[in-house]
Structures are given as structure tokens and as C-alpha cells.
C-alpha positions as CSV (number, residue, x, y, z in Angstrom):
1,M,143.5,253.2,228.0
2,N,140.8,254.7,225.9
3,Y,137.1,254.1,226.6
4,E,133.7,255.0,225.4
5,L,130.8,255.5,227.8
6,M,127.2,255.4,226.6
7,V,124.5,256.4,229.1
8,I,120.8,256.4,228.7
9,F,119.1,258.9,231.0
10,T,115.4,259.0,231.9
11,P,113.4,261.0,229.3
12,V,111.7,263.1,231.9
13,L,114.9,265.2,232.4
14,S,114.6,268.9,231.6
15,E,117.3,270.3,229.2
16,E,119.1,271.8,232.3
17,D,119.1,268.5,234.2
18,Y,120.3,266.7,231.1
19,K,123.2,269.2,230.7
20,A,124.0,268.9,234.4
21,A,124.1,265.1,234.2
22,Q,126.5,265.3,231.2
23,K,128.7,267.7,233.2
24,K,128.6,265.5,236.3
25,F,130.0,262.4,234.6
26,A,132.5,264.4,232.5
27,D,133.8,266.1,235.6
28,L,133.9,262.8,237.5
29,I,136.3,261.5,234.8
30,K,138.5,264.6,234.9
31,E,138.6,264.6,238.7
32,N,139.9,261.1,238.8
33,G,142.8,261.5,236.4
34,G,140.9,261.0,233.1
35,D,140.7,263.1,230.0
36,V,137.4,263.5,228.0
37,T,138.4,263.5,224.3
38,H,134.9,263.8,222.9
39,E,131.4,264.5,224.1
40,N,128.4,263.6,222.0
41,P,124.9,264.2,223.5
42,W,122.5,262.5,221.1
43,G,119.4,263.8,222.9
44,L,116.0,262.1,223.0
45,K,115.9,258.8,221.1
46,S,113.4,255.9,220.9
47,L,114.4,252.7,222.8
48,A,114.3,249.3,221.1
49,Y,112.3,248.0,224.1
50,P,110.8,249.7,227.2
51,I,113.0,250.2,230.2
52,Q,111.2,251.0,233.5
53,K,108.1,251.5,231.4
54,K,109.8,254.2,229.3
55,T,110.0,254.0,225.5
56,T,112.4,256.9,225.0
57,G,115.7,258.0,226.6
58,M,118.2,260.8,226.6
59,Y,121.5,259.4,225.2
60,L,125.0,260.6,225.9
61,V,128.2,259.2,224.4
62,L,131.6,260.2,226.1
63,E,134.9,259.2,224.7
64,Y,137.7,259.4,227.3
65,S,141.1,258.1,228.3
66,A,141.7,257.1,231.9
67,P,143.4,254.7,234.2
68,S,141.4,251.5,234.4
69,D,140.6,251.8,238.1
70,L,138.5,254.9,237.2
71,N,135.8,252.7,235.6
72,E,134.9,251.1,238.9
73,K,134.3,254.5,240.5
74,L,132.3,255.6,237.4
75,K,130.1,252.4,237.5
76,I,129.3,253.1,241.2
77,Q,128.2,256.6,240.4
78,L,126.2,255.5,237.3
79,N,124.4,252.8,239.4
80,R,123.6,255.3,242.2
81,D,122.1,257.9,239.9
82,E,118.3,257.3,239.6
83,N,118.2,259.3,236.3
84,V,120.4,256.6,234.6
85,L,118.3,253.8,232.9
86,R,121.3,252.0,231.3
87,H,125.0,252.5,230.8
88,M,127.8,250.7,229.0
89,I,131.6,251.2,229.1
90,T,133.6,249.9,226.1
91,A,137.4,249.7,225.9
92,L,138.6,251.2,222.6
93,D,141.7,249.9,220.8
94,K,143.9,252.3,218.8
95,Y,142.0,251.4,215.6
96,A,138.6,252.3,217.1
97,V,140.1,255.7,218.3
98,Q,141.4,256.4,214.8
99,Y,138.0,255.4,213.2
100,N,136.1,257.7,215.6
101,G,138.4,260.6,214.9
102,R,138.0,260.2,211.1
103,K,134.2,259.8,211.5
104,R,134.1,263.1,213.5
105,H,136.0,265.0,210.9
106,G,133.7,264.0,208.1
107,V,136.2,261.7,206.4
108,N,134.8,258.5,205.1
109,A,135.7,256.3,208.0
110,D,136.0,253.1,205.9
111,S,138.5,254.4,203.3
112,K,142.2,254.3,204.0
113,T,143.2,256.5,201.1
114,V,141.5,259.3,199.2
115,E,141.2,258.7,195.4
116,A,142.0,261.6,193.1
């Protein structure tokens, strides 16, 4: 199955800690039989509403394929990590995977054919 994980880390992380946190969750996926297909660190973004009295957060989006039992292990680690403000795991169908691939390669994600 293909999944997308979005994590919002606390904004007080240093650049090194942010990179270490990204690596930690990417490695966790790989160690448990998953494969990270795309990593997209968004960096510092404003939040729509305060979380734990913070108005900004460090975002990370990981696209990966993995057996479904991996998500439970991943959720446990995300809940244990005090640097994680929020997280969300979304299952992607084959159309979402194709859409994300086209979007990454700069092709207009909505169009099916290219006009001459």
C-alpha cells in the first residue's frame, strides 16, 4: 500500500534537529519493510490555529509504500516524540500516486494529455 505521512514538528527545533527528525522517521519506515518514495520538507509554516501555544510549525511530508502493520509502529513513535505537534497518515490510491508523480515532475497535474 502507498501512504503519505504529514508531520508538524515544534518550531523551536534547530536545522540539525529538524533534519535528524526527518531521518528518524524515514529510517523507521525503511527498517520495517517500507520504502520512502518521496521526501518533502516544507520547513517553517504558519499554523491555521495555535497548537500547544505555538503559531508556527516545521512541516514534513513523506510519501512511502509499506505493509499496513507498519503504520501502527509509526503512530506509536510519532505519539512518543515530544517534538511532534501533529501527524496524519493518509492512504493513497493509484490515482493519487500518479497525480503526485506528475506534480513533482512539473507536468500540469490536472491535464491528461498535452496539447500541441
